[in-house]
C-alpha positions in Angstrom: 155.7 45.7 143.1 152.6 47.9 142.9 151.3 50.7 140.6 150.7 54.2 141.9 147.7 54.0 144.3 144.5 56.0 143.6 145.0 58.3 146.6 148.6 59.1 145.7 149.3 62.9 145.1 152.9 64.0 145.4 152.9 67.0 147.7 156.7 67.9 147.7 159.9 67.0 146.0 162.2 65.3 148.4 164.7 68.0 148.6 162.1 70.7 149.2 161.2 69.7 152.8 162.2 72.0 155.6 161.6 72.7 159.2 158.6 74.9 158.4 156.8 71.7 157.0 157.1 69.8 160.4 153.7 68.3 161.2 152.5 68.0 157.7 151.5 64.7 156.2 153.0 64.2 152.7 153.3 61.9 149.7 156.8 61.5 148.2 158.3 59.6 145.5 161.8 58.7 144.3 164.8 56.4 144.3 166.5 54.8 147.3 169.9 56.3 147.7 170.7 54.1 150.7 169.1 52.0 153.4 170.3 51.7 156.9 168.9 49.2 159.5 169.5 50.3 163.1 168.3 47.2 164.9 164.6 47.8 164.5 164.5 51.3 163.1 165.1 51.5 159.3 166.3 54.7 157.7 166.0 55.2 153.9 167.6 58.2 152.0 164.9 59.0 149.2 166.3 60.8 146.2 164.7 62.7 143.3 166.0 65.5 141.2 165.6 68.1 143.9 167.8 66.3 146.5 167.5 63.8 149.4 165.3 63.4 152.4 165.6 60.8 155.2 162.7 58.5 155.8 162.2 56.8 159.3 160.4 53.5 159.6 159.4 52.3 163.1 157.9 48.8 163.4 155.7 50.0 166.3 154.3 52.8 164.2 153.5 50.8 161.1 154.6 47.2 161.0 153.5 46.8 157.3 155.5 49.7 156.1 158.5 48.5 158.2 158.2 45.1 156.8 158.2 46.3 153.2 161.2 48.4 154.0 163.3 45.3 155.0 163.4 44.1 151.4 164.2 47.6 149.9 167.5 48.0 148.2 169.5 50.8 146.5 167.7 52.4 143.4 164.4 50.8 144.2 161.5 53.2 143.2 159.3 54.1 146.1 156.1 56.0 146.9 155.8 56.8 150.6 153.3 58.5 152.9 154.2 60.0 156.3 154.5 62.9 158.6 157.4 65.5 158.5 159.0 65.4 161.9 162.1 67.1 163.5 165.1 64.9 163.6 166.0 63.7 167.1 168.5 65.8 169.1 172.1 65.2 167.9 171.1 63.8 164.5 170.6 67.1 162.5 172.8 67.0 159.4 173.7 70.7 158.5 175.3 69.5 155.3 171.9 68.6 153.8 169.2 71.2 152.9 166.7 68.8 154.5 169.0 67.9 157.4 166.6 69.2 160.2 163.8 67.0 159.3 162.9 63.4 158.5 159.7 61.8 157.3 158.0 59.3 159.7 156.6 56.8 157.2 153.2 55.0 157.7 152.9 53.7 154.2 155.6 52.4 151.8 154.9 51.2 148.2 157.6 49.6 146.1 156.8 50.8 142.6 159.8 49.0 141.1 162.9 47.1 141.9 166.4 47.5 140.5 169.3 45.3 139.5 172.6 46.2 141.0 173.9 49.2 139.1 177.3 49.1 137.1 178.4 52.1 139.2 177.3 54.0 142.3 175.1 57.0 141.8 177.1 59.4 143.8 178.6 62.6 142.7 181.9 61.8 144.4 182.4 58.4 142.7 185.2 58.2 140.1 183.7 56.5 137.1 185.2 56.0 133.8 183.5 58.3 131.1 182.9 55.5 128.7 181.0 53.6 131.3 179.1 56.6 132.3 178.1 57.3 128.6 177.1 53.7 128.0 174.7 53.9 131.0 173.9 57.7 130.6 170.4 57.3 131.9 172.0 56.1 135.2 174.7 58.7 135.1 172.1 61.3 134.8 170.7 60.3 138.2 173.8 61.8 139.8 173.2 65.2 141.5 176.0 66.8 139.6 174.7 65.6 136.2 171.1 66.7 137.2 172.4 70.1 138.3 174.1 70.7 135.0 170.9 70.0 133.0 168.9 72.2 135.5 171.3 75.1 134.8 170.9 74.5 131.1 167.2 74.7 131.4 167.4 77.9 133.4 169.6 79.5 130.8 167.2 78.5 128.0 164.1 79.7 129.9 165.8 83.1 130.7 166.9 83.6 127.1 163.4 82.8 125.7 161.8 85.3 128.3 164.4 88.1 127.6 164.1 87.8 123.8 160.4 87.7 123.9 160.3 90.8 126.1 162.6 92.5 123.4 160.2 91.7 120.5 162.0 88.6 119.1 159.9 86.0 117.5 160.8 82.3 117.9 160.6 80.7 114.5 161.8 77.2 113.5 163.9 76.7 110.3 164.3 73.4 108.4 166.6 70.5 109.5 166.5 68.9 106.1 168.1 71.5 103.7 170.6 72.0 101.0 174.2 71.2 101.2 176.4 74.4 101.0 179.7 73.2 102.4 181.8 76.2 103.5 184.1 75.3 106.3 183.1 72.1 108.2 181.7 69.0 106.4 178.0 68.5 106.2 176.0 65.5 107.5 174.1 64.2 104.5 170.7 62.5 104.6 169.8 60.5 101.4 166.4 61.1 99.8 164.3 58.0 99.1 161.8 59.9 96.8 164.7 61.7 94.9 167.1 58.9 94.2 170.8 60.0 94.2 170.0 63.4 96.0 170.8 64.3 99.5 169.6 66.7 102.2 172.2 68.3 104.5 171.6 68.8 108.3 172.2 72.5 108.9 175.5 73.6 110.3 173.6 76.8 111.3 170.3 78.4 110.2 172.4 81.2 108.8 170.6 81.5 105.3 167.1 80.8 106.5 167.3 83.4 109.3 168.5 86.0 106.8 165.5 85.1 104.6 163.3 85.7 107.5 164.6 89.3 107.6 163.8 89.6 104.0 160.4 88.4 104.9 160.0 91.3 107.3 160.0 89.5 110.7 162.5 92.0 112.0 163.6 90.2 115.0 164.0 86.4 115.1 165.4 83.8 117.5 165.7 80.0 117.9 167.3 77.7 120.4 168.3 75.4 117.6 170.2 72.2 117.0 173.1 72.4 114.5 175.3 69.7 113.0 178.9 69.6 111.9 181.0 66.6 110.7 184.2 67.7 112.1 187.0 66.4 114.5 186.0 66.8 118.1 187.6 68.3 121.1 186.4 68.9 124.8 184.2 71.8 123.7 183.0 70.3 120.3 180.2 67.8 119.5 178.8 66.7 116.1 175.4 68.0 117.2 175.2 71.2 119.4 172.7 73.9 120.3 172.9 77.5 119.4 171.0 80.5 120.8 170.4 82.0 117.3 169.3 85.5 116.7 168.8 88.0 113.7 167.7 91.6 113.6 166.9 94.1 110.8 167.6 97.9 110.7 170.5 97.3 113.2 174.1 98.3 113.7 176.9 96.4 115.4 176.7 98.4 118.6 172.9 97.9 118.8 173.4 94.1 118.6 176.2 94.0 121.2 174.1 96.1 123.5 171.1 93.9 123.4 173.0 90.7 123.6 175.3 91.6 126.5 172.3 92.5 128.6 171.0 89.0 127.9 174.2 87.4 128.9 174.3 89.5 132.0 170.8 88.4 132.8 171.9 84.8 132.5 174.7 85.2 134.9 172.6 86.9 137.5 169.9 84.3 137.1 172.2 81.3 137.4 175.1 82.4 139.5 173.8 85.7 141.1 176.8 87.4 139.5 176.6 91.0 138.3 178.2 91.6 135.0 179.6 95.0 134.5 178.1 96.7 131.4 178.9 97.8 128.8 181.3 94.9 128.2 184.8 96.0 127.2 185.4 96.1 123.4 188.7 95.6 121.7 189.5 95.2 118.0 190.8 92.0 116.5 194.1 94.0 115.7 194.5 94.9 119.4 193.7 91.4 120.5 196.4 89.9 118.3 198.8 92.6 119.3 198.4 92.2 123.0 197.4 88.6 123.4 198.3 86.8 120.2 194.9 85.1 119.9 191.4 86.5 119.0 189.8 84.9 122.1 191.9 86.4 124.8 191.6 85.6 128.6 191.7 88.9 130.5 191.9 87.4 134.0 195.7 87.9 134.0 198.5 89.9 132.5 201.4 88.4 130.7 200.6 90.5 127.6 202.7 90.1 124.4 205.1 92.9 123.6 206.0 93.7 120.0 209.8 94.3 119.6 210.1 94.3 115.8 210.8 98.0 115.4 213.2 98.1 118.4 215.1 95.3 116.9 215.1 96.5 113.3 218.9 96.8 113.2 219.6 93.6 115.3 222.5 91.3 114.3 221.1 88.3 116.1 220.6 85.9 113.1 217.4 84.2 114.3 215.6 87.6 114.8 217.2 89.0 111.7 216.1 86.3 109.5 212.6 86.6 110.8 212.4 90.3 110.2 213.9 90.1 106.8 211.2 87.6 105.9 208.4 89.9 106.9 208.1 88.2 110.3 207.8 89.8 113.7 209.5 89.5 117.1 207.5 89.4 120.2 208.1 88.6 124.0 206.4 87.8 127.2 207.7 88.8 130.6 206.9 86.0 133.1 207.3 88.2 136.3 209.4 86.5 139.1 210.0 83.2 137.2 213.6 83.3 136.8 213.9 80.3 139.1 212.5 78.0 136.4 214.7 75.0 135.9 216.3 74.0 132.6 213.8 71.1 132.4 210.9 73.5 132.7 212.3 75.8 130.0 212.8 72.7 127.7 209.2 71.7 128.3 208.0 75.1 127.4 210.0 74.9 124.2 208.4 71.8 123.2 205.0 73.3 124.1 205.4 76.2 121.5 206.6 73.7 118.9 203.0 72.3 118.8 202.0 75.7 117.4 204.5 75.8 114.6 207.3 77.7 116.5 210.9 76.4 115.7 212.0 77.1 119.2 211.7 79.5 122.3 214.4 81.9 123.2 214.6 82.9 126.9 216.5 85.2 129.2 216.6 85.3 133.1 217.0 88.8 134.4 219.7 89.0 137.2 220.2 91.5 140.0 222.0 94.0 137.8 219.4 93.6 135.0 221.9 91.6 133.0 220.7 88.5 131.2 221.6 84.9 132.0 220.7 83.5 128.5 222.2 81.6 125.6 221.2 84.7 123.4 222.6 87.5 125.7 225.9 87.6 123.8 224.2 88.7 120.6 222.9 92.0 121.9 224.8 95.2 122.7 224.5 96.8 126.2 222.3 99.5 124.6 220.0 96.8 123.1 219.7 95.0 126.4 218.8 98.2 128.1 216.2 99.0 125.5 214.7 95.4 125.7 214.6 95.7 129.5 212.8 99.0 129.3 210.3 97.8 126.7 209.5 94.6 128.7 209.6 96.3 132.2 212.2 93.6 133.0 213.2 93.5 136.6 215.6 91.3 138.6 214.0 87.7 138.9 211.9 88.1 135.7 211.9 85.5 132.9 211.6 86.7 129.4 210.4 84.6 126.4 210.9 85.5 122.7 209.3 84.4 119.6 210.5 85.3 116.1 208.8 84.0 113.0 205.8 84.7 110.7 203.2 86.8 112.5 200.7 83.9 112.6 203.3 81.5 114.2 204.6 84.1 116.7 201.1 85.1 117.8 199.7 81.6 118.1 202.7 80.1 119.9 203.2 83.0 122.4 199.5 83.5 122.9 199.1 79.8 123.8 202.2 80.0 125.9 200.7 83.0 127.7 197.6 80.8 128.7 199.8 77.8 129.6 202.0 80.0 131.9 198.9 81.4 133.6 197.7 77.9 134.5 201.2 76.9 135.7 201.7 79.9 137.8 198.1 79.7 139.3 197.0 83.2 137.8 193.7 81.8 136.6 190.8 82.0 139.0 187.9 79.8 138.1 185.4 82.0 140.1 186.4 85.1 138.1 184.5 86.0 134.8 186.0 88.5 132.4 184.1 89.3 129.2 185.3 91.2 126.1 184.0 91.9 122.7 186.4 91.3 119.9 185.4 93.5 116.8 186.5 94.3 113.4 187.8 90.9 112.3 189.5 90.5 108.9 186.9 89.8 106.2 189.1 87.3 104.4 192.3 85.3 105.0 194.6 83.8 102.3 194.6 80.1 102.0 198.2 79.2 100.6 197.4 75.7 99.8 194.1 76.6 97.8 195.7 79.8 96.4 192.6 81.8 97.1 190.9 83.8 99.9 188.5 82.2 102.4 186.0 83.9 104.6 187.1 84.4 108.1 183.6 84.0 109.4 181.2 83.1 106.5 180.6 84.5 103.1 177.6 86.7 104.2 179.6 88.9 106.5 179.6 92.6 105.5 182.8 94.6 105.1 183.4 97.8 107.1 182.0 100.7 105.0 185.4 102.6 105.1 187.2 99.5 103.8 184.9 99.0 100.7 187.5 100.5 98.3 190.0 97.9 99.4 187.8 95.0 98.0 189.3 95.9 94.7 192.8 96.9 95.6 193.8 95.0 98.6 191.1 92.5 99.9 193.4 91.0 102.6 193.3 94.3 104.5 189.5 94.6 104.5 187.9 94.6 108.0 184.4 93.0 108.6 181.5 94.1 110.6 182.0 91.0 112.8 182.0 90.6 116.5 182.8 87.7 119.0 181.9 87.7 122.7 184.8 86.1 124.6 184.6 84.9 128.2 187.7 83.7 130.1 189.4 82.8 126.8 186.5 81.0 125.2 184.3 82.4 122.4 180.8 81.9 123.6 179.1 83.8 120.8 179.8 85.4 117.5 178.0 87.3 114.7 178.1 90.0 112.1 176.2 92.5 110.1 175.3 90.7 106.9 175.7 91.7 103.3 172.2 92.9 102.2 172.7 93.7 98.6 173.2 91.2 95.7 176.0 93.4 94.1 178.3 93.1 97.3 177.3 89.5 97.7 178.3 88.7 94.2 181.6 90.6 94.8 182.2 88.5 97.8 181.7 85.3 95.9 184.1 86.5 93.3 186.8 87.2 95.9 186.2 83.7 97.3 186.5 82.3 93.6 182.9 81.1 93.7 181.9 81.6 90.1 178.4 82.6 89.0 177.3 79.0 88.2 178.5 77.7 91.5 177.0 80.6 93.4 173.7 80.0 91.6 173.8 76.3 92.3 174.8 76.7 96.0 173.2 79.9 97.0 170.8 81.0 94.2 167.7 81.2 96.4 169.6 83.5 98.8 170.9 85.7 96.0 167.5 86.1 94.4 166.1 87.1 97.8 168.5 89.9 98.1 167.1 91.4 94.9 163.6 91.8 96.5 164.2 94.5 99.0 166.3 92.9 101.8 166.7 95.3 104.7 170.2 95.9 106.4 170.4 93.1 109.0 172.7 91.4 111.4 172.7 88.7 114.0 174.6 86.5 116.4 174.7 83.0 117.7 175.8 81.8 121.2 176.8 78.2 121.9 174.4 77.0 124.7 176.5 74.1 125.5 179.7 76.0 125.9 178.0 78.7 127.9 176.4 76.0 130.2 179.9 74.4 130.5 181.3 77.6 131.8 178.4 78.3 134.1 178.6 74.9 135.7 182.5 74.7 135.8 182.4 71.5 133.7 185.5 70.2 131.9 183.6 69.2 128.8 180.4 70.0 126.9 179.6 66.3 127.2 178.9 67.0 130.9 176.1 69.4 130.0 174.3 67.5 127.2 171.8 64.9 128.1 173.0 62.4 125.6 176.4 63.3 124.1 178.5 61.6 121.6 182.2 60.5 122.2 185.1 62.2 120.7 184.8 59.6 117.8 181.1 60.9 117.2 179.6 57.7 118.6 176.8 57.2 121.0 177.8 54.5 123.4 174.2 54.3 124.8 172.5 53.5 121.5 175.5 52.2 119.6 175.0 54.9 116.8 176.1 55.1 114.1 175.2 51.5 113.2 174.7 49.5 110.0 171.3 49.4 108.4 169.4 46.6 106.6 170.3 45.9 103.0 166.6 46.6 102.1 166.8 50.2 103.5 170.0 50.9 101.5 168.3 49.5 98.3 165.3 51.9 98.8 167.7 54.7 99.0 169.7 53.6 96.0 172.9 53.2 98.0 175.5 50.5 97.7 178.3 50.2 100.2 181.9 50.0 99.0 184.0 46.9 99.7 186.1 48.9 102.2 182.9 50.0 104.1 181.6 46.3 104.2 184.9 45.2 105.6 184.9 47.9 108.3 181.4 46.9 109.4 182.5 43.2 109.5 185.5 44.1 111.7 
């Protein structure tokens, strides 16, 4: 093994060599993907982050380099010098970007050796995720993993450039801040110099970016790490990255116009896809009415149809009970699906039960537009005709009905809609459909806590025309909030903020946050609003989720360099881990007996 020689100067990345470079002498460096001995001639595929190039070592050309190559194994680190040459006739590899050339080596230096890897560095290898995460530094050598992080880099660089050109300033906000738990749990950090006190890692820079608007910075952005101690899913991590923006003297439409141009630029830069602007806008009420969810996937139909008024006089007990209890009846027409088996229908019934539905009524439409269904007998011929008309039911269609509280019906049928689309092959991964969802409810009622909670966060402004309802009917107040949804995933969300202390205090009253609690948690924010806070609003995009969609990845773990598992553990570094007793004493912390036993187990 040697160090890098004095005359070494890498001329190209391995994957950048092409036919136009034939005849040039080059220095390259990288890892051995594979070595092949063809009875004298040795070929090595050398890999770096840009790709692979073939090296050719001929004992007649350079015996020393050829001799060194005889001992080379996979994942050895090499520096090589040679001449770019055309591949011999019949050996061109059109599947490789460098497939027309090879490098005839006259000098080979082994910079480091490698033990046998726990798995093959190959994008087609099937490797258990836990093993990949334990050896993440090796997993990141795979071309697919490197591609994902390169896409992430491209997104971040484009965003920075776009926002800079639009007069945004990049300003950092604190990581060690005050705990203001609203929603997910905070990650807490004990203070050594203030015994018994704790910092919190920020769930978002929300308050500080609003304070920057009070400070007069007008347009702020930050690509920032955020932390939430919550249960994890495929698209969640305990630490994640936001593209965070805030603007003063701005309206909802202005923010959406600026941000959709940025997202369109990202898609053009990364995928060379033109996003049609302006992006479609629908209200939250319309999204719930047509799709049952506030993050609708517009790549397919299967829209929900409201039947409550049509069935206002129904005698069918299940529907009658739901309507009498202020519920609703909705349906989906699965076109051409009347051939579904009874097992498939039973499976779909079990599927909707996960979302609170008690069951799933169905009807197969026959040639005469009559129904084959356990519930057909409960409807008159006039009602059946009206239902067929409302649902555009044709022979061969399959109708699904939900009847219950609005939240349960919308959630269960909305999720069933997406499930059916996947089952029927209606979802095309190469299609991208954006939609802005606007005018979310400001508040929602928490039946367990017997109080209102903020749908987004307590700093979201109500719609101007709904201000009187804050006193008379808070549950009907709409907010100046907006989410950008792509293919059924929310990729960004924001709102116009409350910028006066009077309305902010009113919001806290509705959330049953009393004056003392408001002062203790948000006092510095409330005081700032009394010193000339401008009207302002903002938005945050999930960089991880956006990159996941751009790369077609199944999980955001695939687009984060060193992700955590679903149990919020780092298999690479074994974090979280116990710390020394001396460190705990310095912080004034003593573990409970239960915690000690868990450590020991």
